[in-house]
C-alpha positions as CSV (number, residue, x, y, z in Angstrom):
1,M,38.6,10.3,149.0
2,N,38.1,8.7,152.4
3,E,40.6,6.0,153.4
4,I,39.0,2.6,153.5
5,S,38.8,1.2,157.0
6,R,40.4,-2.2,157.5
7,Q,39.0,-4.6,160.1
8,K,41.7,-6.5,162.0
9,S,41.5,-10.0,163.2
10,E,43.2,-9.0,166.5
11,G,40.4,-7.9,168.8
12,W,37.7,-9.3,166.6
13,L,38.3,-13.0,166.1
14,D,38.1,-15.4,169.0
15,P,41.7,-16.4,169.6
16,A,40.7,-19.8,170.9
17,I,39.3,-20.8,167.5
18,S,40.8,-18.2,165.2
19,A,37.3,-17.3,164.0
20,R,34.0,-15.6,164.9
21,I,30.4,-16.2,163.9
22,T,28.0,-13.3,164.2
23,C,24.4,-12.7,163.1
24,H,23.3,-9.3,162.0
25,E,19.8,-7.9,161.4
26,M,20.0,-4.6,159.5
27,T,17.0,-2.3,159.0
28,W,17.3,0.7,156.6
29,S,16.4,4.0,158.2
30,A,15.5,7.4,156.9
31,G,18.0,9.2,159.2
32,R,21.7,9.6,158.9
33,E,22.8,8.0,162.1
34,F,24.0,4.4,162.6
35,R,22.5,2.6,165.6
36,L,23.6,-0.7,167.0
37,I,22.3,-3.0,169.7
38,Q,24.3,-6.0,170.7
39,A,22.4,-9.0,172.1
40,G,23.7,-12.3,173.5
41,G,25.3,-14.9,171.3
42,D,27.0,-12.4,168.9
43,L,23.6,-11.2,167.7
44,Y,23.5,-7.6,166.4
45,F,20.6,-5.3,165.5
46,H,21.5,-2.4,163.3
47,Q,19.7,0.7,162.0
48,V,21.6,1.8,158.9
49,P,21.0,5.0,156.8
50,R,19.9,4.2,153.2
51,S,23.3,5.4,152.0
52,G,24.5,2.0,153.2
53,T,27.1,0.6,155.5
54,T,30.6,1.9,155.7
55,P,32.9,0.4,153.0
56,H,35.7,-1.6,154.6
57,C,37.9,-4.6,154.1
58,H,39.5,-7.2,156.4
59,D,42.8,-8.9,157.1
60,F,40.9,-12.2,157.4
61,S,38.5,-14.2,155.3
62,E,34.7,-14.0,155.6
63,I,31.7,-16.1,154.5
64,V,28.4,-14.2,154.2
65,L,25.2,-16.1,154.3
66,V,22.0,-14.2,153.6
67,N,19.3,-15.6,155.8
68,S,16.4,-13.3,154.9
69,G,15.6,-10.2,152.8
70,S,17.5,-8.8,149.9
71,L,20.2,-6.2,149.4
72,I,22.9,-4.9,147.1
73,H,26.4,-5.9,147.9
74,K,28.9,-3.3,146.7
75,V,32.3,-4.9,146.4
76,N,35.5,-4.0,144.6
77,G,33.7,-1.2,142.6
78,D,31.0,-3.7,141.3
79,R,27.7,-4.9,142.6
80,Q,26.1,-8.2,143.6
81,E,22.4,-8.6,144.1
82,L,21.9,-10.9,147.1
83,T,18.7,-12.5,148.3
84,S,17.9,-15.2,150.9
85,G,20.0,-18.3,150.4
86,D,23.0,-16.6,148.8
87,I,26.4,-17.3,150.1
88,V,29.4,-15.2,149.4
89,F,33.1,-16.1,149.9
90,M,35.0,-12.9,150.8
91,R,38.7,-12.7,150.4
92,P,41.0,-10.5,152.5
93,D,41.3,-7.0,151.1
94,D,37.9,-7.2,149.2
95,V,36.4,-3.8,149.8
96,H,32.6,-4.1,150.4
97,A,29.5,-2.5,151.8
98,F,25.8,-3.2,152.0
99,V,23.2,-0.9,150.4
100,P,19.4,-1.3,150.0
101,D,17.9,-2.6,146.8
102,G,14.5,-1.0,147.2
103,R,12.7,-4.3,147.7
104,S,13.4,-5.1,151.3
105,D,13.3,-2.8,154.4
106,K,15.6,-5.2,156.3
107,F,17.7,-8.2,155.9
108,E,19.6,-10.7,158.0
109,V,23.1,-12.1,157.4
110,V,25.3,-14.5,159.2
111,L,29.1,-13.8,159.0
112,L,31.7,-16.5,159.5
113,D,35.0,-14.7,159.9
114,F,38.2,-16.8,160.1
115,D,42.0,-16.3,160.2
116,L,44.2,-17.1,157.2
117,E,45.9,-19.9,159.2
118,L,42.7,-21.9,158.7
119,F,43.2,-21.6,154.9
120,L,46.6,-23.2,155.3
121,S,45.3,-26.0,157.4
122,L,42.4,-26.5,155.0
123,S,44.9,-26.9,152.1
124,V,46.8,-29.5,154.1
125,Y,43.5,-31.3,155.1
126,L,42.3,-31.4,151.5
127,E,45.8,-32.2,150.1
128,N,44.8,-29.7,147.4
129,D,45.0,-25.9,147.0
130,A,43.0,-25.7,143.8
131,F,40.1,-24.1,145.8
132,L,42.4,-21.1,146.3
133,Q,42.7,-20.6,142.6
134,Q,38.9,-20.7,142.2
135,L,38.5,-18.4,145.1
136,T,40.9,-15.7,143.9
137,A,40.3,-15.9,140.1
138,S,37.6,-13.2,139.7
139,V,37.3,-9.6,140.7
140,L,34.0,-10.2,142.5
141,P,34.1,-12.7,145.4
142,P,32.4,-16.0,144.4
143,S,28.8,-16.3,145.3
144,F,26.4,-19.2,145.1
145,K,22.7,-19.9,145.7
146,L,21.6,-22.5,148.3
147,D,18.1,-24.0,148.2
148,P,15.9,-23.1,151.2
149,A,16.6,-26.4,153.0
150,A,20.4,-26.2,152.6
151,S,20.4,-22.6,153.6
152,A,18.4,-23.3,156.8
153,Q,20.7,-26.2,157.6
154,L,23.8,-24.1,157.2
155,Y,22.3,-21.2,159.2
156,S,21.5,-23.7,162.1
157,R,25.0,-25.2,162.0
158,L,26.7,-21.8,162.2
159,L,24.6,-20.6,165.2
160,K,25.1,-23.9,167.0
161,L,28.9,-23.5,166.7
162,N,28.5,-20.4,168.9
163,S,27.2,-22.4,171.8
164,P,29.2,-21.8,175.0
165,S,28.6,-25.4,176.0
166,I,31.0,-26.6,173.2
167,P,34.7,-26.5,174.4
168,P,36.9,-24.2,172.2
169,H,39.1,-27.1,170.9
170,L,35.9,-29.0,169.8
171,R,34.4,-25.8,168.2
172,K,37.6,-25.4,166.2
173,I,37.5,-28.9,165.0
174,K,33.8,-28.6,164.0
175,L,34.6,-25.3,162.3
176,K,37.4,-26.9,160.2
177,I,35.0,-29.7,159.2
178,L,32.4,-27.2,158.1
179,L,34.9,-25.1,156.1
180,G,36.2,-28.3,154.5
181,E,32.7,-29.2,153.4
182,L,31.9,-25.7,152.0
183,Y,35.2,-25.2,150.0
184,S,35.2,-28.7,148.6
185,R,31.6,-28.4,147.6
186,F,31.8,-25.1,145.9
187,F,35.5,-24.9,144.7
188,I,36.6,-28.5,144.1
189,D,33.6,-30.6,143.1
190,E,33.4,-29.5,139.4
191,V,29.7,-30.6,139.0
192,N,28.6,-28.5,142.0
193,L,30.7,-25.6,140.8
194,L,29.1,-25.6,137.4
195,S,25.6,-26.0,138.6
196,E,25.7,-23.6,141.5
197,A,28.1,-20.9,140.5
198,Q,27.2,-18.0,138.3
199,V,28.8,-19.4,135.2
200,P,27.7,-19.0,131.6
201,D,25.2,-21.5,130.5
202,W,27.2,-22.3,127.4
203,L,30.2,-23.4,129.5
204,E,28.0,-25.7,131.7
205,D,26.4,-27.2,128.5
206,L,29.8,-27.7,126.9
207,C,31.3,-29.5,129.9
208,A,28.2,-31.8,129.9
209,V,28.5,-32.6,126.2
210,M,32.3,-33.2,126.4
211,R,31.8,-36.0,128.9
212,Q,30.4,-38.1,126.1
213,E,33.1,-40.5,124.8
214,R,32.9,-39.5,121.2
215,N,33.6,-35.9,122.2
216,F,36.5,-36.2,124.7
217,M,38.1,-38.6,122.3
218,G,38.1,-35.8,119.8
219,G,40.2,-33.6,122.1
220,V,40.5,-29.8,122.2
221,K,39.6,-29.5,118.5
222,R,36.3,-31.2,119.1
223,M,35.7,-28.9,122.1
224,Q,36.4,-25.8,120.1
225,K,34.0,-26.9,117.4
226,L,31.2,-27.5,119.9
227,A,31.9,-24.3,121.9
228,Y,31.5,-21.8,119.1
229,R,34.1,-19.6,120.9
230,T,37.6,-18.5,120.0
231,P,40.4,-20.6,121.5
232,G,41.4,-17.6,123.7
233,H,37.9,-17.1,125.1
234,L,37.6,-20.8,125.7
235,C,40.8,-21.0,127.6
236,K,40.1,-17.9,129.7
237,S,36.7,-19.2,130.6
238,F,38.0,-22.5,131.8
239,Q,40.7,-20.9,133.9
240,K,38.2,-18.4,135.4
241,Y,35.5,-20.9,136.3
242,L,37.3,-24.2,136.7
243,G,40.9,-23.2,137.4
244,K,42.2,-25.5,134.6
245,T,42.9,-25.4,130.8
246,P,40.6,-27.1,128.3
247,T,43.5,-29.7,127.8
248,D,43.5,-30.4,131.5
249,F,39.7,-30.9,131.5
250,I,39.9,-33.4,128.5
251,N,42.9,-35.2,130.0
252,E,40.9,-35.8,133.2
253,L,38.0,-37.2,131.2
254,R,40.4,-39.5,129.3
255,L,42.1,-40.6,132.4
256,G,38.8,-41.5,134.0
257,Y,37.9,-43.6,131.0
258,A,41.3,-45.2,131.1
259,A,40.8,-46.1,134.8
260,R,37.6,-47.9,133.9
261,L,39.3,-49.8,131.1
262,L,42.1,-50.8,133.4
263,A,39.7,-52.0,136.1
264,D,37.1,-53.7,133.9
265,T,38.9,-55.1,130.9
266,H,42.1,-57.0,130.0
267,Q,43.1,-54.5,127.3
268,E,46.8,-53.9,127.1
269,I,48.0,-50.6,128.7
270,T,49.7,-49.6,125.4
271,G,46.4,-50.2,123.6
272,I,44.6,-48.0,126.1
273,A,47.1,-45.2,125.7
274,D,46.8,-45.4,121.9
275,E,43.0,-45.5,121.9
276,L,42.9,-42.3,124.1
277,N,45.3,-40.5,121.7
278,F,47.9,-39.6,124.3
279,Q,51.1,-38.3,122.8
280,S,53.2,-41.2,124.1
281,L,53.1,-44.1,126.5
282,S,55.4,-42.2,128.9
283,R,53.0,-39.2,128.8
284,F,50.1,-41.4,129.6
285,Y,52.0,-42.9,132.6
286,H,53.1,-39.5,133.8
287,L,49.5,-38.0,133.7
288,F,47.9,-41.1,135.2
289,K,50.3,-41.3,138.1
290,K,49.9,-37.6,138.7
291,Y,46.1,-37.9,138.8
292,Y,45.6,-41.2,140.6
293,G,48.9,-41.4,142.6
294,V,49.9,-44.8,141.1
295,T,51.0,-46.1,137.7
296,P,48.4,-47.7,135.4
297,A,49.8,-51.1,136.1
298,A,49.6,-50.6,139.8
299,Y,46.1,-49.3,139.5
300,R,44.9,-52.3,137.6
301,K,46.5,-54.7,140.1
302,L,44.9,-52.8,143.0
303,R,41.4,-52.8,141.4
304,V,41.7,-56.5,140.5
305,G,42.7,-57.3,144.1
306,Q,39.7,-55.3,145.4
307,R,37.3,-57.3,143.2
308,H,38.8,-60.6,144.5
309,F,38.5,-59.4,148.1
310,Y,34.8,-58.5,147.8
């Protein structure tokens, strides 16, 4: 068995921005030879045998955006069918290659490669590393479908970042902003994650139904009844696609409801905790402060003050 080649960040990534953006047009050929022409602006034209590209991995992260055509993405011993508008978030050490799918003679992809230090700065910027759990949970790298307008906009933004007229320090700032947008959209915003990721329909429907007051008040037992799944399957699915337990999901819904009651009513805090079926008042305080950063009493005072100000 041939050893898998590993692409190194050193010598490939631009050290000024710890990243590199390249555009690749690949045409499948009947021969056995690989041919490559490099044009300006990190644009590459490839002729690739139908056996596919050489399997490889990286010591950096990579985002793949399919701009046109279709292909099979062989990755970690599995397959992803990719078409125009698909975006794939590759992790370091994911082993992958491109092979034809029989429908398209050529395809075009834009690759955004970036060093792991940007992951660290992204976690600090977002003050949340939950996106890393979503990113690394599954065997296959996460993939999502963009509509044509969103795909074209992202394609344009990526190519503009390669402009030599932009100073390196400004390019790095713009790159961090773009990465923050992408990871928060697909890995932190739960609504987008459910609607755009390749998740089971039953889980998306269940989350929508559980947002109804009568259901999240019923807790995990109510969720299990509506899911028609075993508790183990339910828990694994939540961890895989949302990076949280069913209990965490329900507590977040209850806390959101509690925040609305604190802001819009004069109901006693103890009464709110009882109504939402928290185990104890101290448990309610602990979870609320963890989620909102302040105690329920401080939150109410803040929101009342905001109403008076406006």
